[in-house]
C-alpha positions in Angstrom: -38.1 -68.5 1.5 -35.1 -66.7 1.8 -32.8 -67.2 4.7 -33.5 -65.4 8.2 -30.2 -62.7 9.4 -31.0 -63.3 12.9 -30.4 -60.2 14.8 -29.4 -59.7 18.5 -32.0 -57.5 19.1 -34.4 -60.0 18.2 -33.0 -62.6 21.2 -33.2 -60.0 23.1 -36.8 -59.7 23.0 -37.1 -63.0 24.9 -34.4 -62.7 27.2 -35.5 -59.4 28.3 -39.0 -60.8 28.8 -37.3 -63.9 30.7 -35.9 -61.4 33.2 -39.3 -60.2 34.0 -40.7 -63.8 34.3 -38.4 -65.7 36.1 -38.4 -61.9 38.6 -42.5 -62.9 38.6 -42.2 -66.6 39.4 -39.3 -66.8 41.4 -40.8 -67.0 45.1 -43.0 -69.8 44.2 -41.6 -73.7 43.1 -38.7 -75.4 43.9 -35.4 -74.5 42.9 -34.7 -77.2 40.7 -37.3 -75.7 38.0 -35.6 -72.5 38.7 -32.2 -73.8 37.2 -34.1 -75.5 34.7 -35.8 -72.5 32.9 -32.4 -70.6 33.9 -30.2 -73.5 31.8 -32.8 -73.3 29.0 -33.1 -69.7 28.3 -28.9 -69.7 28.5 -29.6 -72.5 25.4 -31.6 -70.3 23.4 -29.7 -67.5 23.8 -26.6 -69.1 22.8 -28.3 -70.7 19.3 -31.0 -68.7 18.7 -34.0 -69.1 16.2 -33.0 -71.5 13.5 -32.4 -70.6 10.1 -33.3 -71.9 6.9 -30.0 -72.6 6.4 -30.2 -75.4 9.1 -31.4 -78.1 6.8 -34.4 -79.3 9.6 -36.1 -75.5 8.9 -35.1 -75.5 4.9 -38.2 -74.6 4.0 -39.7 -72.9 7.0 -38.5 -69.4 7.7 -39.5 -68.0 11.3 -38.2 -64.8 10.9 -42.3 -63.4 11.4 -42.2 -65.1 14.7 -38.7 -63.7 15.6 -39.2 -60.1 14.7 -42.8 -59.6 16.2 -41.8 -58.5 19.9 -44.6 -61.0 21.7 -45.5 -60.7 24.9 -46.1 -63.0 27.9 -49.2 -62.0 29.7 -50.1 -62.4 33.3 -53.0 -64.2 35.2 -56.0 -61.8 34.6 -60.3 -63.1 34.8 -62.3 -64.1 32.2 -65.3 -63.3 31.4 -65.4 -66.3 28.7 -68.2 -68.9 29.6 -68.5 -72.6 28.6 -71.5 -72.0 26.7 -69.4 -69.5 24.3 -65.9 -71.9 24.5 -68.2 -74.8 23.5 -69.3 -73.1 20.2 -66.0 -73.4 18.7 -64.5 -76.4 20.9 -64.5 -80.0 19.0 -67.7 -81.6 20.8 -67.0 -84.4 23.2 -69.6 -86.0 24.7 -68.4 -86.6 28.4 -64.8 -86.0 29.2 -62.2 -84.6 32.1 -61.7 -81.7 30.8 -58.7 -78.7 31.6 -59.1 -75.3 30.2 -56.3 -73.1 30.1 -57.2 -69.4 28.6 -54.2 -67.3 27.1 -51.8 -69.7 28.8 -53.8 -69.9 32.5 -55.7 -72.3 33.7 -59.0 -71.5 34.2 -61.1 -74.1 36.9 -64.6 -72.2 35.9 -64.2 -73.5 32.4 -62.8 -76.7 33.5 -65.0 -80.1 34.2 -63.2 -82.5 36.2 -65.2 -86.2 36.5 -64.5 -89.1 39.2 -61.3 -90.5 37.8 -59.8 -94.3 39.1 -58.1 -94.5 42.4 -54.2 -92.7 42.2 -55.3 -90.9 39.0 -53.5 -87.0 39.2 -55.3 -84.9 36.7 -54.1 -81.5 37.6 -52.6 -77.9 36.4 -48.8 -77.6 36.0 -48.5 -74.2 38.4 -50.3 -76.1 41.0 -47.1 -79.1 40.8 -44.7 -76.8 40.6 -46.1 -74.8 43.7 -46.8 -77.7 45.8 -45.6 -81.4 44.7 -43.0 -81.0 42.2 -41.0 -84.1 43.0 -44.3 -85.6 40.6 -42.9 -84.0 37.9 -38.8 -83.4 38.4 -38.3 -87.1 37.0 -39.5 -86.8 33.7 -40.0 -83.2 33.2 -37.7 -81.7 30.1 -36.1 -85.6 30.2 -37.8 -86.5 26.5 -38.1 -83.1 25.2 -34.8 -82.0 24.9 -34.2 -78.4 24.5 -30.1 -78.3 24.1 -30.8 -79.3 20.4 -34.5 -77.7 19.6 -34.7 -73.7 20.2 -38.3 -73.2 20.4 -38.2 -76.1 22.7 -36.1 -74.1 24.7 -38.3 -71.4 24.5 -40.9 -73.2 25.9 -39.1 -75.2 29.0 -37.3 -71.4 29.9 -40.8 -69.9 30.2 -42.5 -73.0 31.8 -45.3 -72.2 33.6 -48.5 -74.3 33.3 -50.4 -76.9 31.5 -51.3 -80.3 32.1 -50.3 -82.6 34.6 -51.7 -86.3 34.0 -50.0 -89.5 35.9 -52.0 -93.1 35.5 -51.0 -95.5 37.8 -50.2 -99.6 36.9 -53.1 -100.9 35.6 -55.4 -98.2 35.6 -57.6 -97.6 32.6 -59.5 -93.9 32.0 -63.0 -94.8 29.8 -63.9 -91.2 29.2 -61.1 -89.1 27.2 -58.9 -86.2 28.8 -59.6 -83.1 26.9 -57.0 -80.0 27.4 -58.5 -77.5 25.9 -56.2 -74.3 25.3 -57.5 -71.4 24.0 -56.6 -67.6 23.1 -58.9 -64.6 23.3 -56.2 -61.9 24.0 -54.5 -62.2 20.7 -55.0 -58.4 20.1 -52.5 -57.7 22.2 -49.5 -59.4 20.5 -49.2 -62.6 23.1 -47.2 -65.3 23.4 -48.4 -68.8 25.2 -45.9 -71.5 25.9 -47.9 -74.4 27.1 -46.2 -77.0 28.9 -47.9 -81.0 29.1 -46.3 -83.7 31.1 -48.7 -88.0 30.5 -47.2 -90.3 32.9 -48.5 -93.8 32.0 -47.9 -96.6 34.0 -47.7 -100.0 33.3 -50.9 -102.0 32.0 -52.3 -98.8 31.8 -54.7 -96.9 29.1 -56.5 -93.8 28.8 -57.4 -91.5 25.9 -55.9 -87.9 26.0 -57.2 -85.0 23.1 -55.1 -81.6 22.9 -57.0 -78.7 21.6 -55.6 -75.4 20.1 -58.4 -72.9 19.2 -58.5 -68.7 19.4 -62.0 -67.2 19.4 -60.6 -63.8 17.6 -58.7 -63.3 14.6 -55.2 -61.8 15.3 -52.1 -62.7 15.9 -50.2 -64.1 18.7 -47.9 -66.8 19.2 -48.7 -70.5 20.9 -45.4 -72.6 21.6 -46.7 -75.6 23.4 -44.5 -79.0 24.3 -46.3 -82.3 25.5 -44.2 -84.8 26.6 -45.6 -88.7 26.8 -44.2 -91.5 28.7 -45.4 -94.6 28.1 -44.8 -97.3 30.4 -45.0 -101.5 30.0 -47.9 -102.4 28.3 -49.6 -98.9 28.6 -51.9 -97.5 26.0 -52.7 -94.1 24.7 -54.5 -92.9 22.0 -54.0 -88.9 21.4 -55.5 -86.2 19.2 -54.2 -83.2 18.8 -56.6 -80.5 16.8 -55.5 -77.4 15.9 -58.2 -74.6 14.9 -56.6 -71.3 15.8 -56.6 -68.1 13.9 -55.6 -67.9 10.4 -53.2 -64.7 11.6 -51.5 -66.8 14.4 -48.2 -68.6 14.7 -48.1 -72.4 16.2 -45.6 -74.3 16.9 -45.6 -77.5 18.8 -43.5 -80.4 19.9 -44.6 -83.9 20.7 -41.9 -86.3 22.2 -43.0 -89.4 23.4 -40.7 -92.4 25.3 -42.2 -95.4 24.8 -41.1 -98.8 27.2 -41.9 -102.8 26.4 -45.3 -103.6 24.5 -46.6 -100.2 24.9 -49.0 -98.5 22.1 -48.9 -95.0 21.2 -51.1 -94.0 18.4 -51.4 -90.2 17.3 -54.5 -88.4 15.2 -52.6 -85.2 14.4 -55.6 -82.4 12.5 -54.3 -79.2 11.1 -56.8 -76.5 10.6 -55.6 -73.1 11.4 -52.4 -70.4 11.7 -50.5 -68.8 9.4 -47.4 -70.7 10.3 -47.6 -74.0 11.7 -45.0 -76.1 12.8 -45.6 -79.7 14.4 -43.1 -81.6 15.4 -44.1 -85.1 16.7 -40.8 -87.2 18.2 -41.1 -90.5 19.3 -38.6 -93.1 20.7 -39.2 -97.1 20.7 -36.8 -98.0 23.5 -37.8 -101.6 23.8 -38.9 -104.5 22.2 -42.3 -104.8 21.3 -43.7 -101.1 20.8 -46.3 -100.3 18.2 -45.9 -96.5 17.0 -48.9 -94.9 14.9 -48.8 -91.7 13.4 -52.0 -90.1 11.5 -51.9 -86.7 10.2 -54.1 -84.7 8.0 -53.1 -80.7 7.7 -55.6 -78.2 5.2 -54.1 -75.2 4.0 -55.0 -72.3 1.6 -54.5 -68.6 1.2 -51.5 -67.8 1.8 -51.2 -70.2 5.2 -47.5 -72.1 5.7 -47.7 -75.8 7.4 -44.8 -77.8 8.4 -45.2 -81.6 9.6 -41.9 -82.9 10.9 -41.6 -86.2 12.3 -38.9 -88.7 13.7 -40.0 -92.1 14.8 -36.5 -93.7 16.6 -36.3 -97.7 16.5 -34.1 -98.2 19.2 -35.1 -101.8 19.9 -35.9 -104.5 18.3 -39.3 -106.6 17.4 -40.9 -102.8 17.0 -44.0 -101.7 14.7 -44.5 -98.3 13.0 -47.1 -96.8 10.6 -47.3 -93.6 9.5 -49.7 -91.5 7.0 -50.2 -88.1 6.7 -52.2 -86.3 4.0 -52.2 -82.7 3.0 -54.7 -80.7 1.3 -53.4 -77.6 -0.1 -55.0 -74.1 -1.7 -54.8 -70.6 -2.9 -51.2 -70.0 -2.6 -50.4 -72.5 0.6 -47.4 -73.5 1.5 -46.8 -77.5 2.8 -44.0 -79.3 4.0 -43.8 -82.4 5.6 -40.4 -84.1 6.6 -40.6 -87.6 8.1 -37.8 -89.5 9.2 -37.6 -93.4 10.0 -34.4 -93.8 12.1 -33.5 -97.7 12.5 -30.8 -98.2 15.2 -28.3 -101.4 14.4 -29.6 -103.3 17.0 -33.1 -102.3 16.3 -33.7 -106.0 14.0 -37.2 -107.3 13.1 -38.2 -103.9 12.8 -41.7 -103.5 10.6 -41.6 -99.4 10.0 -44.1 -97.6 6.8 -44.2 -94.2 6.2 -46.6 -92.2 3.4 -46.9 -88.6 2.8 -50.1 -87.9 0.2 -51.2 -84.2 -1.1 -53.9 -83.1 -3.0 -53.4 -79.3 -4.2 -56.5 -77.8 -5.0 -54.7 -74.8 -7.1 -51.9 -74.4 -9.6 -50.5 -72.2 -6.7 -50.0 -74.4 -3.9 -46.8 -76.2 -2.8 -45.9 -79.0 -1.0 -42.2 -79.8 -0.5 -42.1 -83.6 0.9 -39.4 -85.3 2.1 -39.6 -89.2 3.5 -36.6 -90.4 4.7 -35.5 -93.7 5.9 -32.1 -94.0 8.1 -31.7 -97.8 8.7 -28.7 -99.5 10.1 -29.7 -102.6 11.2 -30.4 -105.2 8.2 -33.4 -107.8 9.2 -35.9 -105.5 8.5 -38.8 -104.4 6.4 -39.2 -100.5 6.3 -41.3 -98.5 3.5 -41.6 -94.9 2.7 -43.2 -93.0 0.2 -45.0 -89.6 -1.4 -47.6 -88.6 -3.6 -48.5 -85.4 -5.2 -52.0 -84.7 -6.9 -54.8 -82.9 -7.8 -58.6 -83.4 -8.4 -59.3 -85.7 -11.6 -61.5 -84.1 -13.7 -62.7 -87.0 -15.1 -64.0 -87.8 -11.4 -65.3 -84.0 -10.8 -67.2 -84.8 -15.0 -68.9 -88.0 -13.5 -69.9 -86.6 -10.4 -71.5 -83.8 -12.3 -73.2 -85.8 -15.1 -75.1 -87.6 -11.5 -77.0 -84.2 -10.9 -74.0 -83.1 -8.3 -73.4 -79.1 -8.4 -69.6 -77.8 -8.9 -69.1 -77.1 -5.2 -70.8 -80.5 -3.7 -68.7 -82.7 -6.2 -65.8 -81.1 -5.7 -65.9 -81.7 -2.0 -67.3 -85.0 -2.1 -63.7 -85.6 -3.7 -62.1 -84.0 -1.3 -64.0 -85.5 1.5 -62.9 -89.1 0.0 -59.2 -88.0 -0.3 -59.4 -87.4 4.0 -61.3 -89.6 4.7 -59.1 -92.5 5.2 -57.7 -90.3 8.3 -61.1 -89.2 9.7 -62.3 -92.9 9.1 -59.4 -93.7 12.1 -60.5 -91.2 14.6 -62.2 -93.1 17.5 -63.9 -90.3 19.0 -67.2 -90.2 17.6 -68.2 -86.3 17.7 -64.6 -85.7 16.1 -64.8 -87.6 13.6 -68.7 -86.5 13.1 -67.2 -82.7 13.0 -64.3 -83.4 10.7 -66.5 -84.7 7.9 -69.3 -82.1 7.9 -66.2 -79.6 7.8 -64.8 -81.0 4.7 -68.5 -82.2 3.3 -69.7 -78.7 3.7 -66.6 -77.1 2.5 -66.0 -74.8 6.1 -62.2 -75.4 5.6 -61.3 -74.0 2.9 -62.4 -70.8 0.5 -64.7 -71.5 -2.5 -63.7 -69.9 -6.0 -66.9 -71.0 -8.0 -66.3 -69.7 -11.4 -63.1 -72.0 -11.3 -65.1 -74.4 -10.2 -67.8 -73.5 -12.5 -65.5 -74.0 -15.4 -64.3 -77.2 -14.7 
């Protein structure tokens, strides 16, 4: 991709949007949130959109996002029903569900079951209006908008999202489901969901963060989720992205871990024209465990960029990372994963692997696994593999009576199953298994399959 030349007009689109947005929300909330928004938009005005001259964005050109005059929508009533929505969402049998439609909380589509005493699960806009002190200690303290332009943009437009606070010693048995739905895509809309998750000492929860669309149109989702884990707490985090193939999706998940906490992430990307998913974890005390699993599927002209950083800041911590990509057509995948081990982080045990399956000669992957180590008593490994479906394996399955499509899908499933099998929510795991085996994820070229 060529270098992006940013113009003043491109930034001015968002500066003008911010002026209208700030006027709209100025009557609500506390002064500190207004100062935060203004500080973030000022920083965005200074740094602008990233270009391919930036090493962290070398293979991802965001010019299509910068040049599109996306606009933030005003809150409005929706005719969407849960019966319509659940046909498109990943199935979860029982959950505590918050639904956001075009960036705004939709209570009529949400379902809040009884929660343990002291647990707070509420939309962020309501908290900012009435109880800003609940979020002020953590909001924007972990996801650094000073360094990341899209995080700065999200922080400037903070309005709604989810806030979850789990007190010390509490366990939430049923999943927390955050469902973000785009319905007004034809209007060229931009949404900036902001989520804050705070886990107390010895607490546990499962969080499912889903993004989907009901129309195949162009829109922009720019999301930030901050997750703070107290001592000996644990969270299983699922991020499921199944948006329009014309949509732009940029998201940052920022994790801060304290002593003996356990974080596990399972990321699945199935849609989007241009997708950039960042996961940054700071292991900031001894005994932390961090697991990052990812599966991304792309075809046609899709571009999917996965960027991860695991920062081992303290000793005696463990991290495991496995990302797998399946690319067809002229899809372009990017994986840039870094394990950073600080000087005092002795006894670090870290492993990182990226594997990519190319289903066509035109698909491209740029993979860059990295280790940056400043300690001397560590166990760290990293690696990347790139391959195609083997003719011998296809021939073997064909000789056993499978058709070309079924044989191909079975091999794709076998490649992806190592990730899918780690998903603990049975209904999500079953949906993904069916999606792969029935080839609902990628278009089929029957002639090419017959030739093989």
